[in-house]
Each structure stands twice: as C-alpha cells, then as structure tokens.
N, C-alpha and C positions, 0 to 999 in steps of 0.2 A: 508592506507586509502580508503576510500570508492570506490574510482576510481579503483585502484589497484585491490579490493577484487571483485568489479563486474566484472570487467574482469577474473579473473581467476573464477569466477562462468561462466562466458559464455564460456571460454576454456574447464571447466568439461562440459557441456553442447555438445558440438563441440562432443568431444571423446568419449558422450556415446548417440549420436543420434539413433544409431542402437538396445541400449538397453532400459530398462523399468528406466525412469529417475522419480526419489521423490523429490518431491520439499525440503524436509527435506535435502539430501545430496547437493545440489544444494547450498542451504544457508548456510550449514556449510562450503563450500569453500570461503563464503564473509566473514566467522566469524561474522555470524548473524542467529537474528531469521526469522522464516518465514515470518512474519509477516511483520517485516522492510524490508525485504530483497526483498519482493515482490513489496512493497511501495515505495521504493525507485527505482529499475530497473526499472520501469514504469515510474516514474519520468524522472531518467538519460536518457532513452532509448526512449521513447514514444511509449512504448509498452508492455504487459502484458509479463510474463515471458513464460504464455502457450501459447499463441499466438506466440511468437518467436520460440518457439520450433516446434511447428507445422506448420510454414512457414516454416523453414529450413529444417524439414524432406519432406515436399512435395517438397520443391525445387528440392532437392537433390532425390527426388523418378523420377521425370521427366527426370534428367541428367541419370539415370540408365536405364527409359524406351526406350532411344535412341538406346541402344544395344538390337538389335530385337530376341537378344537369348533369354533375361530376361523376365520371364512371370509375367501379373500384378498381378496374386495371391502370386507370391515370393515379390515380391517388396512391396505389401500389407503388407505382414507379416513381413518382414523384417524391415520396418517403424511402427509397432506397432499395425496394425490395425489387428480387429479380423477375419475381411469378406472381399473379392472384392468389397462390396455392398457399404459399409460404406467407405472404400478407395475411390471408385471414387466418391460417393457424394462429399466428403472433398477435392479432388483432382479439380473436376469441381466446387467447392465453390472458390478454387484460383486461378485455371489458367484459368478456361472459356472454359475448354474443358475436354471431356474422357481421359482417360489414354490410351484409344488404337488408339487415335486420334496422341497422339506421334508419333509412328510407321509410321503413316500417312505424315510426314512433318509439321503438324502443330506447330506454334510459342506456346511458354509456358514461362511462367516469371521466373524470376530469383528472389532468394533474398540472400543475403550477409551476412557472419559472419559479426556481429559487433564487431567493436574496439572501446573502450572508452577510451577517450581522455578528459584531464581538460583542458580548453579554460579559461584563466583567462583575465576576463574581469573588468577594473578596475576602481575606483571612485566610488561605489555604497556602502553604509555605513548598516552594521545590527543593530539594535538597538535589544540589547537583555541585560537580566542581569541573575544572579546566585542567588535560591533561595535554602533553604531547608525547606522542611516544615515537620513536626513529624506527628506522623500515625493522620489519618483523618477518617471520614466515609462519606458515599456520599448518598443520598437520589436519587434513578433513576430508571426510565425502562430502561430493559436491552433487547436486541435482537441479536440475534446469524444472522451475515448476509455474504455474500458474500464475498469473496477475494478481497483486494482492485485493481481495476484495476487505480485507479488514485487517486490523492490527495482528491477524494470527490468520493467515490463509490457512484452508485444510490442508493444500498439500504438504504444507510445511508441518503441522500437528502428526500429520499420517508417517513421513517422511522421519521425524523422532521417533514414534511406534514402531517402524520398521527396524530401525535401528537397534533397540532395546530389544526386541524381540529376537533377532539373529545375533546376539552378542557383540556387535561391532561399535557398542557404547562402552561397553567395559574393556575393548581393546583400546580403545581411544585412550581411556582413564587412566592405562597402564602405563602410558608413555607419558603421562601429563607431571610436570617439575615445576613444582610450585615457585621456583625461585626466579621464575620469568614474570611480565610484566600483566597478564592476564592470569586472572589466579583463579580458572575455574574452567568447566565445557563451554565450549562457544555455540554458539549460532551465529552464522555471516551471513548478511546480507549483501551479496556484492554487487557492487554501482556499475560494471558493466554489461548491460543491459543485452540481452541476444534480439528481441526486437520488445516492439508495445503490450504482447499481450504476456511474453516470458519473464523470468530473471533467475538467475543463478543464486544457489543458497546451499553452505557447507555447514556441515556439523564438525566441529574436532577440539583444537587445542592448537595454543602457541608454542612452536616447536624450531629448537634451534640448532638442532642435528643436521648433517648433510647425509644420513644414510637411508636411503630408500624404502620405507613400508609397503609390501605386496596390499593391492587393492585400496591404497591411498592416494591422494591427491598432496602436494607439499606447493603451497601458494606465497608468492614473495608480496607484500604490502607496503607499499611506500610509507615515506612518514607523513604524519595526519595529525590535527591539532584535535583531541576529540571534547566534547561537551558528557561528561559521563551522570547521570541520574541512578540513583537510587529506588529500586522497586522492592515494595513489602508487600506480601500477601501470596494466597492461594493462587497458583497458575492454572491456566491463562489468564484468568482474569485481571488479575494486578497489574501484569505486562501491556493489557490493553487498556487500562485506565489511565496507569502512567503514561502511556504513549498517545493518549488523547490529552492530557495537559501538556507534554511538550510541544505538540501540534499545535495547542489553543489558546496555551499559555507562555511556554517559555520562548518561542519563535518568535509568535506574535509581537511580543512584548519587549523582545530583547533590541535595544539599541545599539548591539556590537557585533552580535554573532547570526551568522545565517547556515543554513544546511552548506556543507563541505563538498557535498557528492562525492564524497569516497566511498568508506564501507561503514558498516553497522555490526557491532557486535551487541548479543546478549550473553553475559559471565554468569554463568549459573556453577555457584561453589560446591552445589550438591545436589542429588537427585531426590530430595525430598522434597518435590514442588507441589504438593498437597497442602501442606504445613498453612496456616494461614499466616502464619510468624516469617513464613520463608523470603528472604532476601537475597536479590540478586541486582545484576546492575546493565544499564542502557548503554551503549558507548556510541555517540554519533558524530561522525565527522564535521567539522564545522568550518567556517571560512569568517575572518573578521571581516566586519562589513565596511569598515575603512582602507582594507588593503592591508592593515599591519598584522605581524603576528604578535 
C-alpha cells in the first residue's frame, strides 16, 4: 500500500543522504514511477521530495558543524555541494545564518525524518466508477512541464491560462464531439516521462478524425481501465482535495486496484471552473492487483 511504500522510500533516502540520490531509485523503493511517486509524496507529506532531501541534508550539516573539528568545505562536499559557496547560500536560506556561525554558538533549525502513518478518518464516501476505454485518440497542445510539486503544478496552471488567453482553448472546443467517450475539455498527464524532473502535459479533446489540425498533436492512447472520480467544487481547490483523497484513501485502502501508470485525464465539461458547484472528473489508469481484468 502507498503508506508503507512511501515510508520505505523515506528510509532509503535517509540511508543515502551522504550519497547521490537518484529519483528513479527512490521511486523504485515505493514500487512506483517517478511521476506518481513525486506527486503522491507531496500530497501525503506536504513537501516535495527534492525539498525533503535538501532540508534533511542541511539540518544534518548543522549538527556536523557543532563539532569544531569539521571544516565547512568537508561538510559541504559530504552533502553533495560542489563548492563551499553554494553550500553557504543553501545553508543560509534554510537556517538564516552562515555555516561558520554554528561554531560561534548561533541557533539553527532542525528538520526531523518523516514518519508516514495512515490516519483513518471515517464517514466520507468517494464516488467513483470503473471504466475500460478502447484505444482512443486525443487532439491536443502538449508542453513539457516541471515535475509536479503538488496536485496542480504552477506550470500547468500557467499553460491553461496561456491557451485560454491566446484563443487556443476556443479552437479546441470547436472540434469537440459529444458522442465520444470523454465528454469535455481534457487535461492530460502522459506517463512517458522525459526524465525525473519533467513530464509531458496536454490540453485537448478526444478526437476520432484523421485530418490534421495545424498547430496541434494527435496522440493515440492504448486501451486502459480507469478509476473515474467525481470532483465537485471551485477549481483548482476541489481538484487538489479530491486527488489527495484518491492518494490517501482510495489506493491505500483498495484491495483490488493500483496505479496502472498509463495516462490521467481531467475531464472538464464546461469553462465555468470558478463555480462552487462545478463538477468534473478525474480518470486514472489502474491495474488489477490480482492481474485480472
């Protein structure tokens, strides 16, 4: 389950704080892709993986510097900084003091190891359904965005604003066919990561024609089984809250489904995302834990 997997990844990080830590190796400890691991880690822990690693190293560095025999340059290299100058900048940003001030008795910050626990809060229902889609195509604009620091990365929010302001969203909507499976404007998170720091994101619609639309990509998506979650409320807050429940309640407690590492769709039926009663859907590709359809 996600809780124990995240904890295993944290334990791996702690054991390798004095070494190079590759995000692929950390995600492997959680039996996850880098994309999903970073996203879920932030939602569960309230901090990005990169910030957690940096904060833990800087906190430990301050403790090391309490020993006056340890030189700043040696501590900097120990925790992966190339130069004492880059270490000093990071140290001051975190602690508010220079590394040498530690040796003079200055106060510094601590940052404890995370311990992830499942807290069961009863009474709430998650409205979802399971759907299997055949292979489909999407017409979209794609952009490589920075790794997700939370459920709604700034790059994605800015991408939506950009396409709204330049009229692209209206062009996309003009091609919409309500007779297809995904009935709305789509935000698409593609699973084929470019690297651990970035991933491709698309804005578009399901599309069943073969004609090319200038300026857009037509992407074929294979058949997947999806868990489909209803999301109600003003965006992006309702999306963030629903996604947090998916990560902390649905997948940890499901004895049947796990992430399928395909694609994820946000399906928006209209543009009135500021309404407190706005309703959309989150489609997440899943796989059966027992290997069955």
